[in-house]
All heavy atoms as TSV, in Angstrom:
chain	resi	resn	atom	element	x	y	z
A	1	ARG	N	N	92.041	65.960	100.589
A	1	ARG	CA	C	90.943	65.039	100.486
A	1	ARG	C	C	91.421	63.638	100.822
A	1	ARG	O	O	92.549	63.278	100.534
A	1	ARG	CB	C	90.352	65.084	99.089
A	1	ARG	CG	C	89.741	66.432	98.806
A	1	ARG	CD	C	88.931	66.563	97.567
A	1	ARG	NE	N	89.277	65.723	96.465
A	1	ARG	CZ	C	88.823	65.872	95.243
A	1	ARG	NH1	N	88.013	66.841	94.966
A	1	ARG	NH2	N	89.160	65.072	94.284
A	2	ASN	N	N	90.538	62.855	101.394
A	2	ASN	CA	C	90.832	61.486	101.785
A	2	ASN	C	C	89.949	60.521	101.016
A	2	ASN	O	O	88.818	60.851	100.666
A	2	ASN	CB	C	90.575	61.288	103.279
A	2	ASN	CG	C	91.450	62.154	104.138
A	2	ASN	OD1	O	92.611	62.349	103.850
A	2	ASN	ND2	N	90.896	62.682	105.207
A	3	ARG	N	N	90.476	59.321	100.789
A	3	ARG	CA	C	89.709	58.268	100.137
A	3	ARG	C	C	90.102	56.920	100.746
A	3	ARG	O	O	91.252	56.715	101.131
A	3	ARG	CB	C	89.992	58.194	98.629
A	3	ARG	CG	C	89.530	59.389	97.836
A	3	ARG	CD	C	88.015	59.424	97.691
A	3	ARG	NE	N	87.587	60.532	96.873
A	3	ARG	CZ	C	87.297	61.742	97.319
A	3	ARG	NH1	N	87.418	62.014	98.591
A	3	ARG	NH2	N	86.895	62.686	96.493
A	4	MET	N	N	89.144	56.003	100.786
A	4	MET	CA	C	89.426	54.621	101.163
A	4	MET	C	C	90.023	53.945	99.929
A	4	MET	O	O	89.394	53.944	98.866
A	4	MET	CB	C	88.150	53.896	101.576
A	4	MET	CG	C	87.568	54.381	102.871
A	4	MET	SD	S	88.475	53.800	104.309
A	4	MET	CE	C	88.095	52.074	104.270
A	5	LEU	N	N	91.212	53.396	100.062
A	5	LEU	CA	C	91.887	52.744	98.951
A	5	LEU	C	C	92.500	51.435	99.420
A	5	LEU	O	O	92.968	51.328	100.567
A	5	LEU	CB	C	92.991	53.647	98.385
A	5	LEU	CG	C	92.547	54.952	97.760
A	5	LEU	CD1	C	93.748	55.824	97.442
A	5	LEU	CD2	C	91.738	54.686	96.503
A	6	PRO	N	N	92.534	50.435	98.533
A	6	PRO	CA	C	93.196	49.179	98.890
A	6	PRO	C	C	94.717	49.334	98.835
A	6	PRO	O	O	95.251	50.034	97.979
A	6	PRO	CB	C	92.699	48.202	97.827
A	6	PRO	CG	C	92.265	49.042	96.680
A	6	PRO	CD	C	91.868	50.372	97.230
A	7	ILE	N	N	95.369	48.691	99.782
A	7	ILE	CA	C	96.830	48.668	99.819
A	7	ILE	C	C	97.280	47.211	99.923
A	7	ILE	O	O	96.544	46.360	100.409
A	7	ILE	CB	C	97.406	49.499	100.981
A	7	ILE	CG1	C	96.908	48.989	102.335
A	7	ILE	CG2	C	97.092	50.970	100.808
A	7	ILE	CD1	C	97.561	49.645	103.541
A	8	THR	N	N	98.480	46.951	99.449
A	8	THR	CA	C	99.072	45.626	99.595
A	8	THR	C	C	100.463	45.768	100.189
A	8	THR	O	O	101.119	46.806	100.057
A	8	THR	CB	C	99.148	44.875	98.246
A	8	THR	OG1	O	99.889	45.652	97.318
A	8	THR	CG2	C	97.763	44.587	97.693
A	9	PHE	N	N	100.911	44.693	100.831
A	9	PHE	CA	C	102.184	44.675	101.541
A	9	PHE	C	C	102.550	43.223	101.773
A	9	PHE	O	O	101.722	42.328	101.587
A	9	PHE	CB	C	102.068	45.426	102.875
A	9	PHE	CG	C	100.802	45.087	103.613
A	9	PHE	CD1	C	100.720	43.972	104.412
A	9	PHE	CD2	C	99.667	45.865	103.442
A	9	PHE	CE1	C	99.540	43.636	105.051
A	9	PHE	CE2	C	98.478	45.547	104.087
A	9	PHE	CZ	C	98.421	44.420	104.894
A	10	ASP	N	N	103.752	42.972	102.209
A	10	ASP	CA	C	104.173	41.619	102.563
A	10	ASP	C	C	103.898	41.371	104.033
A	10	ASP	O	O	104.096	42.252	104.867
A	10	ASP	CB	C	105.669	41.427	102.289
A	10	ASP	CG	C	105.995	41.389	100.807
A	10	ASP	OD1	O	105.118	40.959	100.021
A	10	ASP	OD2	O	107.113	41.783	100.436
A	11	GLY	N	N	103.428	40.173	104.342
A	11	GLY	CA	C	103.270	39.771	105.732
A	11	GLY	C	C	101.879	39.965	106.281
A	11	GLY	O	O	100.930	40.237	105.544
A	12	PRO	N	N	101.777	39.858	107.598
A	12	PRO	CA	C	100.473	39.955	108.254
A	12	PRO	C	C	99.937	41.379	108.231
A	12	PRO	O	O	100.689	42.343	108.087
A	12	PRO	CB	C	100.765	39.509	109.688
A	12	PRO	CG	C	102.214	39.792	109.884
A	12	PRO	CD	C	102.856	39.584	108.542
A	13	ALA	N	N	98.647	41.477	108.390
A	13	ALA	CA	C	97.995	42.794	108.381
A	13	ALA	C	C	98.398	43.595	109.614
A	13	ALA	O	O	98.485	43.042	110.710
A	13	ALA	CB	C	96.488	42.630	108.344
A	14	PRO	N	N	98.624	44.893	109.448
A	14	PRO	CA	C	98.874	45.739	110.613
A	14	PRO	C	C	97.577	45.932	111.391
A	14	PRO	O	O	96.479	45.724	110.866
A	14	PRO	CB	C	99.356	47.058	110.004
A	14	PRO	CG	C	98.866	47.037	108.606
A	14	PRO	CD	C	98.719	45.616	108.196
A	15	ALA	N	N	97.691	46.343	112.621
A	15	ALA	CA	C	96.520	46.589	113.456
A	15	ALA	C	C	95.696	47.743	112.903
A	15	ALA	O	O	96.238	48.669	112.276
A	15	ALA	CB	C	96.964	46.919	114.884
A	16	VAL	N	N	94.405	47.685	113.128
A	16	VAL	CA	C	93.518	48.788	112.735
A	16	VAL	C	C	94.012	50.058	113.425
A	16	VAL	O	O	94.343	50.048	114.609
A	16	VAL	CB	C	92.063	48.476	113.129
A	16	VAL	CG1	C	91.174	49.687	112.923
A	16	VAL	CG2	C	91.552	47.282	112.343
A	17	GLY	N	N	94.090	51.132	112.657
A	17	GLY	CA	C	94.568	52.405	113.192
A	17	GLY	C	C	96.049	52.652	113.002
A	17	GLY	O	O	96.533	53.747	113.275
A	18	THR	N	N	96.781	51.655	112.511
A	18	THR	CA	C	98.211	51.840	112.254
A	18	THR	C	C	98.404	52.894	111.162
A	18	THR	O	O	97.697	52.911	110.168
A	18	THR	CB	C	98.858	50.512	111.804
A	18	THR	OG1	O	98.671	49.543	112.827
A	18	THR	CG2	C	100.345	50.688	111.540
A	19	GLU	N	N	99.351	53.787	111.376
A	19	GLU	CA	C	99.595	54.861	110.423
A	19	GLU	C	C	100.266	54.359	109.153
A	19	GLU	O	O	101.156	53.503	109.209
A	19	GLU	CB	C	100.495	55.933	111.038
A	19	GLU	CG	C	99.827	56.757	112.093
A	19	GLU	CD	C	100.701	57.899	112.567
A	19	GLU	OE1	O	101.948	57.776	112.533
A	19	GLU	OE2	O	100.140	58.919	112.969
A	20	VAL	N	N	99.841	54.917	108.028
A	20	VAL	CA	C	100.530	54.756	106.751
A	20	VAL	C	C	101.351	56.029	106.592
A	20	VAL	O	O	100.824	57.141	106.728
A	20	VAL	CB	C	99.538	54.595	105.580
A	20	VAL	CG1	C	100.280	54.478	104.269
A	20	VAL	CG2	C	98.630	53.392	105.808
A	21	LEU	N	N	102.645	55.872	106.336
A	21	LEU	CA	C	103.544	57.026	106.267
A	21	LEU	C	C	104.117	57.214	104.874
A	21	LEU	O	O	104.384	56.251	104.163
A	21	LEU	CB	C	104.699	56.845	107.255
A	21	LEU	CG	C	104.329	56.724	108.730
A	21	LEU	CD1	C	105.570	56.417	109.556
A	21	LEU	CD2	C	103.647	57.985	109.226
A	22	ASN	N	N	104.311	58.477	104.522
A	22	ASN	CA	C	105.058	58.875	103.329
A	22	ASN	C	C	106.276	59.601	103.872
A	22	ASN	O	O	106.190	60.775	104.235
A	22	ASN	CB	C	104.222	59.777	102.434
A	22	ASN	CG	C	104.952	60.183	101.171
A	22	ASN	OD1	O	106.171	60.154	101.131
A	22	ASN	ND2	N	104.212	60.566	100.161
A	23	GLY	N	N	107.383	58.883	103.986
A	23	GLY	CA	C	108.540	59.441	104.681
A	23	GLY	C	C	108.183	59.585	106.151
A	23	GLY	O	O	107.789	58.619	106.790
A	24	GLU	N	N	108.257	60.806	106.663
A	24	GLU	CA	C	107.872	61.061	108.049
A	24	GLU	C	C	106.461	61.630	108.158
A	24	GLU	O	O	105.962	61.830	109.258
A	24	GLU	CB	C	108.872	62.009	108.704
A	24	GLU	CG	C	110.258	61.405	108.849
A	24	GLU	CD	C	111.217	62.336	109.559
A	24	GLU	OE1	O	110.781	63.361	110.113
A	24	GLU	OE2	O	112.420	62.020	109.549
A	25	LEU	N	N	105.825	61.889	107.008
A	25	LEU	CA	C	104.483	62.469	107.005
A	25	LEU	C	C	103.416	61.392	107.095
A	25	LEU	O	O	103.508	60.357	106.436
A	25	LEU	CB	C	104.258	63.285	105.727
A	25	LEU	CG	C	105.141	64.497	105.532
A	25	LEU	CD1	C	104.882	65.117	104.169
A	25	LEU	CD2	C	104.901	65.512	106.630
A	26	ARG	N	N	102.390	61.666	107.876
A	26	ARG	CA	C	101.261	60.744	107.989
A	26	ARG	C	C	100.429	60.848	106.719
A	26	ARG	O	O	99.947	61.916	106.358
A	26	ARG	CB	C	100.411	61.118	109.202
A	26	ARG	CG	C	99.305	60.152	109.483
A	26	ARG	CD	C	98.568	60.584	110.757
A	26	ARG	NE	N	97.640	59.585	111.194
A	26	ARG	CZ	C	96.409	59.429	110.709
A	26	ARG	NH1	N	95.982	60.241	109.769
A	26	ARG	NH2	N	95.616	58.491	111.163
A	27	ALA	N	N	100.268	59.725	106.021
A	27	ALA	CA	C	99.489	59.692	104.781
A	27	ALA	C	C	98.107	59.098	105.010
A	27	ALA	O	O	97.232	59.229	104.165
A	27	ALA	CB	C	100.224	58.892	103.719
A	28	GLY	N	N	97.896	58.437	106.134
A	28	GLY	CA	C	96.596	57.844	106.414
A	28	GLY	C	C	96.691	56.796	107.495
A	28	GLY	O	O	97.662	56.742	108.245
A	29	GLU	N	N	95.649	55.932	107.548
A	29	GLU	CA	C	95.642	54.875	108.539
A	29	GLU	C	C	94.920	53.648	108.010
A	29	GLU	O	O	94.025	53.741	107.176
A	29	GLU	CB	C	95.010	55.338	109.845
A	29	GLU	CG	C	93.521	55.568	109.795
A	29	GLU	CD	C	92.975	55.996	111.133
A	29	GLU	OE1	O	92.734	55.130	111.988
A	29	GLU	OE2	O	92.782	57.204	111.316
A	30	VAL	N	N	95.346	52.510	108.513
A	30	VAL	CA	C	94.748	51.229	108.148
A	30	VAL	C	C	93.389	51.118	108.822
A	30	VAL	O	O	93.250	51.378	110.021
A	30	VAL	CB	C	95.670	50.063	108.572
A	30	VAL	CG1	C	95.009	48.728	108.330
A	30	VAL	CG2	C	97.011	50.155	107.859
A	31	MET	N	N	92.382	50.727	108.046
A	31	MET	CA	C	91.027	50.594	108.584
A	31	MET	C	C	90.632	49.132	108.808
A	31	MET	O	O	89.876	48.832	109.719
A	31	MET	CB	C	90.016	51.259	107.649
A	31	MET	CG	C	90.312	52.727	107.377
A	31	MET	SD	S	90.456	53.736	108.862
A	31	MET	CE	C	88.758	53.882	109.324
A	32	THR	N	N	91.113	48.237	107.968
A	32	THR	CA	C	90.834	46.805	108.093
A	32	THR	C	C	91.831	46.058	107.229
A	32	THR	O	O	92.449	46.662	106.344
A	32	THR	CB	C	89.388	46.482	107.647
A	32	THR	OG1	O	89.119	45.108	107.884
A	32	THR	CG2	C	89.147	46.795	106.193
A	33	GLY	N	N	92.026	44.772	107.468
A	33	GLY	CA	C	92.974	44.060	106.630
A	33	GLY	C	C	93.070	42.591	106.911
A	33	GLY	O	O	92.461	42.060	107.842
A	34	GLN	N	N	93.836	41.939	106.062
A	34	GLN	CA	C	94.181	40.528	106.183
A	34	GLN	C	C	95.603	40.387	105.684
A	34	GLN	O	O	96.194	41.363	105.231
A	34	GLN	CB	C	93.226	39.675	105.362
A	34	GLN	CG	C	93.276	40.002	103.876
A	34	GLN	CD	C	92.240	39.222	103.100
A	34	GLN	OE1	O	91.273	38.758	103.661
A	34	GLN	NE2	N	92.463	39.083	101.812
A	35	ASP	N	N	96.158	39.185	105.750
A	35	ASP	CA	C	97.539	38.993	105.302
A	35	ASP	C	C	97.722	39.497	103.879
A	35	ASP	O	O	97.018	39.072	102.969
A	35	ASP	CB	C	97.924	37.528	105.363
A	35	ASP	CG	C	98.128	37.034	106.782
A	35	ASP	OD1	O	98.101	37.870	107.703
A	35	ASP	OD2	O	98.311	35.828	106.972
A	36	GLY	N	N	98.635	40.451	103.711
A	36	GLY	CA	C	99.000	40.948	102.395
A	36	GLY	C	C	98.139	42.053	101.813
A	36	GLY	O	O	98.494	42.629	100.807
A	37	ALA	N	N	96.990	42.353	102.415
A	37	ALA	CA	C	96.103	43.377	101.846
A	37	ALA	C	C	95.284	44.040	102.944
A	37	ALA	O	O	95.003	43.434	103.973
A	37	ALA	CB	C	95.181	42.771	100.807
A	38	ALA	N	N	94.910	45.295	102.683
A	38	ALA	CA	C	94.092	46.037	103.645
A	38	ALA	C	C	93.400	47.192	102.939
A	38	ALA	O	O	93.729	47.523	101.796
A	38	ALA	CB	C	94.964	46.576	104.784
A	39	MET	N	N	92.453	47.790	103.627
A	39	MET	CA	C	91.849	49.045	103.186
A	39	MET	C	C	92.377	50.128	104.114
A	39	MET	O	O	92.479	49.928	105.327
A	39	MET	CB	C	90.322	48.994	103.273
A	39	MET	CG	C	89.686	48.083	102.252
A	39	MET	SD	S	89.961	48.590	100.556
A	39	MET	CE	C	88.946	50.055	100.450
A	40	ALA	N	N	92.723	51.258	103.517
A	40	ALA	CA	C	93.265	52.358	104.306
A	40	ALA	C	C	92.591	53.660	103.897
A	40	ALA	O	O	92.258	53.851	102.724
A	40	ALA	CB	C	94.771	52.470	104.105
A	41	LEU	N	N	92.380	54.520	104.854
A	41	LEU	CA	C	91.902	55.871	104.596
A	41	LEU	C	C	93.150	56.712	104.361
A	41	LEU	O	O	93.963	56.899	105.279
A	41	LEU	CB	C	91.101	56.393	105.780
A	41	LEU	CG	C	90.488	57.777	105.609
A	41	LEU	CD1	C	89.483	57.781	104.451
A	41	LEU	CD2	C	89.815	58.220	106.893
A	42	LEU	N	N	93.324	57.181	103.110
A	42	LEU	CA	C	94.564	57.846	102.717
A	42	LEU	C	C	94.322	59.259	102.223
A	42	LEU	O	O	93.314	59.531	101.568
A	42	LEU	CB	C	95.254	57.049	101.603
A	42	LEU	CG	C	95.686	55.639	101.968
A	42	LEU	CD1	C	96.135	54.890	100.724
A	42	LEU	CD2	C	96.785	55.664	103.005
A	43	ARG	N	N	95.268	60.132	102.504
A	43	ARG	CA	C	95.264	61.495	101.966
A	43	ARG	C	C	95.750	61.444	100.531
A	43	ARG	O	O	96.847	60.950	100.267
A	43	ARG	CB	C	96.184	62.396	102.777
A	43	ARG	CG	C	95.640	62.755	104.130
A	43	ARG	CD	C	96.575	63.674	104.860
A	43	ARG	NE	N	96.895	64.857	104.044
A	43	ARG	CZ	C	97.323	65.998	104.556
A	43	ARG	NH1	N	97.488	66.124	105.856
A	43	ARG	NH2	N	97.597	67.017	103.757
A	44	LEU	N	N	94.963	61.952	99.615
A	44	LEU	CA	C	95.329	61.910	98.193
A	44	LEU	C	C	96.569	62.734	97.892
A	44	LEU	O	O	97.330	62.401	96.989
A	44	LEU	CB	C	94.151	62.378	97.332
A	44	LEU	CG	C	92.895	61.502	97.409
A	44	LEU	CD1	C	91.803	62.091	96.533
A	44	LEU	CD2	C	93.189	60.071	97.046
A	45	ASP	N	N	96.797	63.800	98.649
A	45	ASP	CA	C	97.960	64.649	98.385
A	45	ASP	C	C	99.270	64.060	98.910
A	45	ASP	O	O	100.330	64.642	98.719
A	45	ASP	CB	C	97.740	66.057	98.960
A	45	ASP	CG	C	97.595	66.081	100.471
A	45	ASP	OD1	O	97.269	65.026	101.070
A	45	ASP	OD2	O	97.792	67.155	101.068
A	46	ARG	N	N	99.204	62.890	99.547
A	46	ARG	CA	C	100.425	62.263	100.072
A	46	ARG	C	C	100.661	60.867	99.516
A	46	ARG	O	O	101.389	60.071	100.114
A	46	ARG	CB	C	100.374	62.225	101.601
A	46	ARG	CG	C	100.399	63.621	102.185
A	46	ARG	CD	C	100.799	63.641	103.603
A	46	ARG	NE	N	100.871	65.030	104.065
A	46	ARG	CZ	C	100.725	65.390	105.312
A	46	ARG	NH1	N	100.500	64.483	106.236
A	46	ARG	NH2	N	100.797	66.656	105.640
A	47	LEU	N	N	100.082	60.574	98.365
A	47	LEU	CA	C	100.254	59.250	97.771
A	47	LEU	C	C	101.518	59.140	96.928
A	47	LEU	O	O	101.943	58.030	96.606
A	47	LEU	CB	C	99.037	58.885	96.911
A	47	LEU	CG	C	97.727	58.699	97.662
A	47	LEU	CD1	C	96.637	58.278	96.700
A	47	LEU	CD2	C	97.873	57.699	98.787
A	48	ASP	N	N	102.106	60.264	96.549
A	48	ASP	CA	C	103.335	60.230	95.753
A	48	ASP	C	C	104.513	59.917	96.666
A	48	ASP	O	O	104.624	60.466	97.753
A	48	ASP	CB	C	103.573	61.570	95.067
A	48	ASP	CG	C	102.507	61.886	94.038
A	48	ASP	OD1	O	101.864	60.936	93.552
A	48	ASP	OD2	O	102.315	63.070	93.735
A	49	GLY	N	N	105.372	59.057	96.205
A	49	GLY	CA	C	106.538	58.693	96.995
A	49	GLY	C	C	106.330	57.360	97.683
A	49	GLY	O	O	105.252	56.774	97.644
A	50	PRO	N	N	107.376	56.862	98.321
A	50	PRO	CA	C	107.293	55.552	98.966
A	50	PRO	C	C	106.433	55.595	100.231
A	50	PRO	O	O	106.664	56.403	101.119
A	50	PRO	CB	C	108.743	55.214	99.291
A	50	PRO	CG	C	109.423	56.535	99.379
A	50	PRO	CD	C	108.700	57.457	98.440
A	51	LEU	N	N	105.450	54.723	100.298
A	51	LEU	CA	C	104.589	54.606	101.468
A	51	LEU	C	C	105.008	53.390	102.279
A	51	LEU	O	O	105.412	52.369	101.711
A	51	LEU	CB	C	103.127	54.472	101.059
A	51	LEU	CG	C	102.525	55.648	100.303
A	51	LEU	CD1	C	101.073	55.332	99.932
A	51	LEU	CD2	C	102.598	56.920	101.105
A	52	THR	N	N	104.882	53.502	103.591
A	52	THR	CA	C	105.205	52.381	104.474
A	52	THR	C	C	104.148	52.252	105.558
A	52	THR	O	O	103.462	53.214	105.906
A	52	THR	CB	C	106.572	52.567	105.156
A	52	THR	OG1	O	106.549	53.757	105.940
A	52	THR	CG2	C	107.707	52.624	104.147
A	53	VAL	N	N	104.030	51.033	106.070
A	53	VAL	CA	C	103.202	50.769	107.248
A	53	VAL	C	C	104.007	49.802	108.125
A	53	VAL	O	O	104.525	48.806	107.643
A	53	VAL	CB	C	101.808	50.211	106.866
A	53	VAL	CG1	C	101.895	48.864	106.211
A	53	VAL	CG2	C	100.883	50.175	108.061
A	54	ASP	N	N	104.179	50.144	109.371
A	54	ASP	CA	C	105.021	49.352	110.284
A	54	ASP	C	C	106.407	49.112	109.697
A	54	ASP	O	O	106.989	48.049	109.871
A	54	ASP	CB	C	104.372	48.006	110.605
A	54	ASP	CG	C	103.232	48.118	111.606
A	54	ASP	OD1	O	103.159	49.143	112.306
A	54	ASP	OD2	O	102.418	47.178	111.668
A	55	GLY	N	N	106.930	50.086	108.945
A	55	GLY	CA	C	108.253	49.967	108.348
A	55	GLY	C	C	108.310	49.117	107.089
A	55	GLY	O	O	109.377	48.936	106.517
A	56	ARG	N	N	107.169	48.595	106.645
A	56	ARG	CA	C	107.119	47.760	105.435
A	56	ARG	C	C	106.613	48.582	104.258
A	56	ARG	O	O	105.702	49.385	104.412
A	56	ARG	CB	C	106.170	46.576	105.637
A	56	ARG	CG	C	106.638	45.627	106.726
A	56	ARG	CD	C	105.639	44.514	106.920
A	56	ARG	NE	N	104.497	45.033	107.681
A	56	ARG	CZ	C	103.375	44.366	107.870
A	56	ARG	NH1	N	103.199	43.182	107.330
A	56	ARG	NH2	N	102.402	44.883	108.591
A	57	PRO	N	N	107.183	48.354	103.062
A	57	PRO	CA	C	106.691	49.063	101.873
A	57	PRO	C	C	105.239	48.696	101.570
A	57	PRO	O	O	104.821	47.562	101.775
A	57	PRO	CB	C	107.597	48.580	100.745
A	57	PRO	CG	C	108.724	47.873	101.388
A	57	PRO	CD	C	108.301	47.470	102.758
A	58	VAL	N	N	104.494	49.690	101.082
A	58	VAL	CA	C	103.077	49.531	100.770
A	58	VAL	C	C	102.842	49.980	99.333
A	58	VAL	O	O	103.407	50.975	98.892
A	58	VAL	CB	C	102.216	50.412	101.714
A	58	VAL	CG1	C	100.779	50.463	101.276
A	58	VAL	CG2	C	102.318	49.921	103.140
A	59	SER	N	N	102.000	49.246	98.620
A	59	SER	CA	C	101.553	49.655	97.279
A	59	SER	C	C	100.085	50.039	97.367
A	59	SER	O	O	99.293	49.319	97.969
A	59	SER	CB	C	101.702	48.504	96.277
A	59	SER	OG	O	103.049	48.190	96.106
A	60	VAL	N	N	99.742	51.177	96.763
A	60	VAL	CA	C	98.353	51.641	96.712
A	60	VAL	C	C	97.779	51.266	95.363
A	60	VAL	O	O	98.432	51.442	94.334
A	60	VAL	CB	C	98.266	53.169	96.906
A	60	VAL	CG1	C	96.842	53.650	96.758
A	60	VAL	CG2	C	98.841	53.564	98.250
A	61	HIS	N	N	96.566	50.744	95.357
A	61	HIS	CA	C	95.895	50.374	94.112
A	61	HIS	C	C	94.817	51.402	93.828
A	61	HIS	O	O	93.788	51.443	94.503
A	61	HIS	CB	C	95.335	48.957	94.213
A	61	HIS	CG	C	96.432	47.969	94.433
A	61	HIS	ND1	N	97.194	47.486	93.399
A	61	HIS	CD2	C	96.935	47.436	95.567
A	61	HIS	CE1	C	98.115	46.670	93.900
A	61	HIS	NE2	N	97.972	46.629	95.203
A	62	ARG	N	N	95.105	52.265	92.839
A	62	ARG	CA	C	94.181	53.335	92.475
A	62	ARG	C	C	93.096	52.799	91.556
A	62	ARG	O	O	93.390	52.175	90.548
A	62	ARG	CB	C	94.906	54.440	91.724
A	62	ARG	CG	C	95.898	55.212	92.556
A	62	ARG	CD	C	96.656	56.154	91.630
A	62	ARG	NE	N	97.547	57.000	92.369
A	62	ARG	CZ	C	97.249	58.229	92.756
A	62	ARG	NH1	N	96.089	58.750	92.466
A	62	ARG	NH2	N	98.122	58.936	93.441
A	63	PRO	N	N	91.830	53.088	91.874
A	63	PRO	CA	C	90.748	52.717	90.939
A	63	PRO	C	C	90.833	53.569	89.681
A	63	PRO	O	O	91.448	54.647	89.689
A	63	PRO	CB	C	89.482	52.989	91.731
A	63	PRO	CG	C	89.878	53.923	92.816
A	63	PRO	CD	C	91.334	53.716	93.077
A	64	ASP	N	N	90.206	53.130	88.613
A	64	ASP	CA	C	90.260	53.845	87.337
A	64	ASP	C	C	89.718	55.264	87.427
A	64	ASP	O	O	90.182	56.138	86.709
A	64	ASP	CB	C	89.485	53.077	86.272
A	64	ASP	CG	C	90.161	51.771	85.901
A	64	ASP	OD1	O	91.375	51.646	86.138
A	64	ASP	OD2	O	89.462	50.879	85.385
A	65	PHE	N	N	88.759	55.507	88.302
A	65	PHE	CA	C	88.160	56.839	88.396
A	65	PHE	C	C	89.042	57.846	89.114
A	65	PHE	O	O	88.794	59.030	89.078
A	65	PHE	CB	C	86.782	56.788	89.064
A	65	PHE	CG	C	86.818	56.361	90.506
A	65	PHE	CD1	C	87.095	57.262	91.510
A	65	PHE	CD2	C	86.556	55.050	90.857
A	65	PHE	CE1	C	87.132	56.872	92.842
A	65	PHE	CE2	C	86.580	54.639	92.183
A	65	PHE	CZ	C	86.862	55.556	93.178
A	66	LEU	N	N	90.112	57.379	89.767
A	66	LEU	CA	C	91.007	58.278	90.499
A	66	LEU	C	C	92.238	58.512	89.630
A	66	LEU	O	O	93.060	57.616	89.453
A	66	LEU	CB	C	91.415	57.644	91.832
A	66	LEU	CG	C	92.222	58.506	92.767
A	66	LEU	CD1	C	91.411	59.729	93.211
A	66	LEU	CD2	C	92.643	57.697	93.983
A	67	PRO	N	N	92.365	59.709	89.055
A	67	PRO	CA	C	93.477	59.954	88.129
A	67	PRO	C	C	94.829	59.929	88.837
A	67	PRO	O	O	94.923	60.218	90.025
A	67	PRO	CB	C	93.176	61.343	87.585
A	67	PRO	CG	C	92.316	61.986	88.598
A	67	PRO	CD	C	91.553	60.886	89.287
A	68	GLU	N	N	95.837	59.594	88.084
A	68	GLU	CA	C	97.205	59.667	88.575
A	68	GLU	C	C	97.563	61.137	88.768
A	68	GLU	O	O	97.064	62.001	88.032
A	68	GLU	CB	C	98.177	59.024	87.568
A	68	GLU	CG	C	98.025	57.531	87.422
A	68	GLU	CD	C	98.513	56.763	88.644
A	68	GLU	OE1	O	99.429	57.228	89.329
A	68	GLU	OE2	O	97.941	55.691	88.899
A	69	PRO	N	N	98.419	61.463	89.711
A	69	PRO	CA	C	98.803	62.863	89.898
A	69	PRO	C	C	99.559	63.389	88.686
A	69	PRO	O	O	100.251	62.634	88.001
A	69	PRO	CB	C	99.687	62.836	91.144
A	69	PRO	CG	C	100.115	61.428	91.298
A	69	PRO	CD	C	99.081	60.568	90.637
A	70	ALA	N	N	99.448	64.683	88.456
A	70	ALA	CA	C	100.168	65.326	87.350
A	70	ALA	C	C	101.659	65.270	87.639
A	70	ALA	O	O	102.094	65.469	88.771
A	70	ALA	CB	C	99.709	66.754	87.180
A	71	ALA	N	N	102.446	65.025	86.609
A	71	ALA	CA	C	103.908	64.913	86.786
A	71	ALA	C	C	104.567	66.266	86.800
A	71	ALA	O	O	104.107	67.246	86.399
A	71	ALA	CB	C	104.499	64.076	85.682
């Protein structure tokens, strides 16, 4: 399943369509953004682990209605 989720990162926004990666796996893509923040369409099953966009670390901000994955 996919969801639009806010992401944050350092620096300028990546181009629309830039892949968000979890290791070498595609976790989603950037849909819109500005310096330091963007909205991305992300696969929920690939949110665990370090995410990157253009080689930069990304933090995903989960809304309260989206539970954390089971440990």
